[in-house]
N, C-alpha and C positions, 0 to 999 in steps of 0.2 A: 324552520331553521336548519340548514344541516353540521352536524357538530365535526370536531374533531376525527381525522381518517375519512371520510366520507365525500372531502373536498380532495381533489387530483391540482395537486403544485407542480407542475414538472421544472419547474423552473428554482424547485426546494436541493433542499441538501450543502449542508457547512460544510466549506472546507480551511482547515489553517494549515502554518509551517513557520516554522525556526530553527535555522542553522546558524550557528556560531563558526567564519571562516576561517579564526585562533581555532577549533576544536575544545575552546573550553565548556566544561560540563553545567546543566542547568536542569534543576525540580523542574518536574510538569506542570507546577502549580500554573506558571504564567499559560500555555497554551490552553490545557482548562476553562481560563481564565476567559481566554478569548470567544472560547465558541458560549460563554452566555446574548452576546448582546447579536448572536445569531439564531437566538431561539427556535422563531419561526419560523428557520429553514428543516425545523427536522419537525418528526412528530414522535418521537418518542419512542419508536420500531426499530432503534441502532443507532449507537453511539459507538467509539471505537479512536486509536489515540496510535501512534508509532514512536519507539524513542532510541534511539543508533548513540552506540557508548556505556548502555547500562548496565552491562557484565563486566567487566573489566577481569576479576575475581577467575572468569571462565571464559576470556577471550578467543585463546583456542580454539571454544568446543561450539558447536550446534544446538542453540539454543530451541528446543521443540514445546512447545507452547499448545497442552493439549485438550478440549473440551468431550468430559467421557460421561455417558449416561447412567452408570451404575461400577460400582466393583468389581464385578465378572467380568467388563468389559475392559476395565482399566485391567485387568491382569491378564487381559487376552491380549489387548497393547505391546504389553512391557512385554511378554514372552515374544511376542513380533520383533521388537527389538533388539531386546539380547541378541535374538539368533545373528541379530545384522550390525548392533554398533556396542562399542564400551556403553554403559551406563553410567557415570560420572557421578553425577550428583541428579538423584529426583525429589519432589517437594509439591503440596501442593500451593497455587502462587495463594501469597497471604492479599486475602481483603477484608475489606468495611464492611458490616450488615446497615444497612438502608434501606428506610420504605421503599426507594423509590426502584430500587432492580427486586426485582423477584425468579421466580425457579428457573436458581440460577442451574447450570453441570455441574459435578465436579472437573475442577477447573487446577492441573497442573503442567506443569513444566520438569524438563528433562535437558541436560549435558553433556554430550553424545559424541564421541569419536567413532567412527568408521572406522566396523573393522578390517585393516589390511588384506587378509585373506579374501573375502568376499569381497572388496572392492575387486583385485585383482581376477578373482573369477567372474566379475561381469563386466571386462575387459573395457571398462571406463574410465572415465577420472573423478573423481569424491565429489566434484557437486552436483556431475550426474547420477550417479549410484545416490546420494543424498535428495534431490527430486524423485530420482525414480521410487523412494522408501515413500516418499511421502504423497502422489500419487495413487501409491496399492493401498497405503492405511485409508486414506478418502475418497476412492471408488468401492473400495471391496470390503472393507469391517461400519457394518452397524455400529451406531450407538458409540462411535469416538472422527475425533476432527481435527487434523493438527492443523492449526489457523497462523503459526508463523515459526520458523527455522531456519534464522540464519543466524550468527557468531555476532557475539555482543553486540544483542537488538534483538528486542519483542514487540509484538500488537500486543495491545491488551481491546477489549471489543464484547461487549453486551448488545440487550434490548434494552433500549432505558435512552434517554439522553444525554447527550456529550458528558455535560459538567455534571448532572449525576454517577455516569460511570468511571471518570474520571476518580471521584471522587469514592466508589467503590472499588477499585483497584488500585488507592495510598500510590497515586502517583507524584503525588507533593514530595515519596520519600524515594524516589528513584533523583538518577541525575544524567542526563545524557546531553550529549551536542549537538542532536538531532532531534526535531520534533514536528510530527505529523497529526493532526483531529480529524475530524470528520463526526457531524450530524446528518444522521439519513432521513431520508422521505421516499420510499423507496415505490416507484407507480406501477411494476410488474411485476414485482417479488415478494412471498411475505415474510415479516420480517423476523427471525429470529438469530438467534446470537451467533452462529458460525458465519451470518448472509451478511452480518456489519463492516462496513469498514474498518479499518485497511484491510484490504488482501494484499495477502501475504506469501513468498517464493522466495524461500533460501535467501538474502538479504538485501531482497526487493521490495520496499510494499508499498501500498497505489491506492489512495484515499480520489475521489470524483464524485464530481458532481455532473449529474445528466443524464442523457437516455440516448446510447447508440442505435443507429438503425440497421446496423452491418450488423449484429449479433449472432445470427442465424450463419454467413457467411465468414466470418474470423475462425467463430466454434469447430464449423466444417474444416478448416483449412489448417487446424492449429491442433485439434483431436488423431491427425494423421503423424507427427508427431508426440506422443506417447504424454498428452496432457489427457486430463480429466476433467471436461467442465461439468461436477457435479453439480452444483448450485443455482445455474442455469441466469448468473449476473455478470452484467456489461463489465461490471469491477473485475470479474473473476480473469475472464478471455483478454481483456486489457494486459495484468498480468502475467498471463502465459505470454506472451504477445511479444510485449518487453524484454522476457526471457530467453526465447526464443530469436531475436534480433539482437541483442547483447550479447548472451552467453554465446549460446550456441553459432552462430553465425559474424559473429564478431564482430557489427556496425559499431560505429561514435553515435555518444547520444545522441548528436544533433542528424548523422541520420537515421537514427531509430526514431526521431519526431516526422521527420521528412516524409517515411513509411507510413506509420498511422494518420497524421497529420499533412496527408503529398496536398502542397501546391496542386493547382487546376489546369491543364494541359496550358492555359491559354497563357494562364503567368505565365508556368515553366518557358514558355517557346518566349515571350518580351522579355527575357531576362537576355542583360547584354553578354554575361560574360560566358562563353563556349563551352567552359569545362565546368559549369556553379551549371551550366544548363544538361546539360548532358548524363553529370553526377542524379540531377532531378530524375530527370526522366527513363534512366538506368531501373531508379529506385522503384521507379514504379510500374515498370514493365515487371521486375521481377519477383514484387509483390502488392503483385495488387489486390489479392484476398484479404492483405489486412490492413488498407486505407478504412482506416473507426469513422464511418461518419452519424453523420447527426447530433446534437448539441451536447457537448462537455468542455469540462476545465478539469486536472488534473497533477497532481501532484506525484512525481516517481522517485521515491527516500530509494538511496542505496549506501553502500562502505564508504561513506565520506564525502558525498553530498547527494544533492537531489537536484532534480526539475520541473519544473511547471508550464504548460503547455494547454493552451485554448484549441479548441475543434479552429480550421482556417477560418470558420465567419464569425468566429467571438459569438457565440450564441450564450455560454454564461459569463457571470464576472469574475471577473481572479485580479486583485489589486497585486502590487513587489511593495514592501517596500525596506526602509537601509535606516538604520542605523549603530557607529563604531564596527564590533567587527561580525553582524548582525544583521541578516537578510528575514524579511519575514514575507509571507504568503499566506491571501486568506481570502474567502469568498465576496470579502465587506473591509473598507478602510477600517470602519469601529473593530473591528475584533484584531487589526496591527494596532493602534491605537493603544488596546487594552497590555499587548503585551509591551508597548513601546509610544506612550501618552509623547513624545517628542521625535517620533522617527521620520527621517527625513524622505524626499527623491524618494515622494509616494509618485508611481505611475501602473497603469496597467499596459498588463505585452498585448501586441498586436494578434488575429487572431494567429495558430501555425506557427511563431515565433517562437522558440525554447527559450525559456530564463535556467542557466544554468547554473548553481551556484556549488563550487566544491573546495571542502576543508583545505587548509594551507598545506602545501608541502613540507614535510617531515613533522607536525603537528600530530602528538601522542592520541592517540584517540580508543 
């Protein structure tokens, strides 16, 4: 009989998310517990969470979460950061010792303000400056890895089952208006701390269930624009594609979804609205190398909202539910019922049709 880890389950991985449209903060206990009924979708080689609104006292500073292999590596990386940022605060990320999580690296967080003179010298805007610093650390410095770099948000991930990862990081002690979660069943890459989901860059984060066959084409294109795919992981390239389309090219979320989950040409030609038909055709012709093929379901979270998206054939499960001001997303309805037993309006989005949820305008985040 084959043992766990020896059986390939390409439909594995679990995703979940919850957001308050009123911007109300909730602790991480609910989203952590939501992963329990989806336990068998993971194999213990990766679990993680992203939380938004958790650092209100440092809301104006970039929160870098880093893994370090040693104290010497940390000191070297800190010297790099001090040349480019004002370090407002630095500390170990609090964790709870549990037997299920082992071999942990040094895990630190830094709240940073880019040095204005350095930003001006590079002649880029602040976000591009931060993005380039992250890419340089992750591609050039051995023994350290930036796994979160946004403002008033943070990713928490490890090798382990997601419910154990949540306990390890003490996520019940954090409060945020939006949470995403992931349980990993790696199919093509080894399980290690940096390779767990979410993948994050600046304020954006991605959790992903699936296996994309277009990875090489997507990677070759995106690396022409200064992104370094150091982990050979499809979720990493999806994260960078979204940053490129939204931040650099100025596309809307709907347009970005129409690039990575583009309708078939036959579907575009059948559209009766001429303007809509032209828009979809334009996006397909301009960004052909960013079409993501293969089965996937993703939750893309950002400052003030999130987007859920299936591949255009809907080859991975994903359901959405609502209750009061909250919207829930998960691979299975059972996960939503853990967070909200009386959730309403449960539905399964169509392939390639984004579900976009934003916090109401004026809510304090």
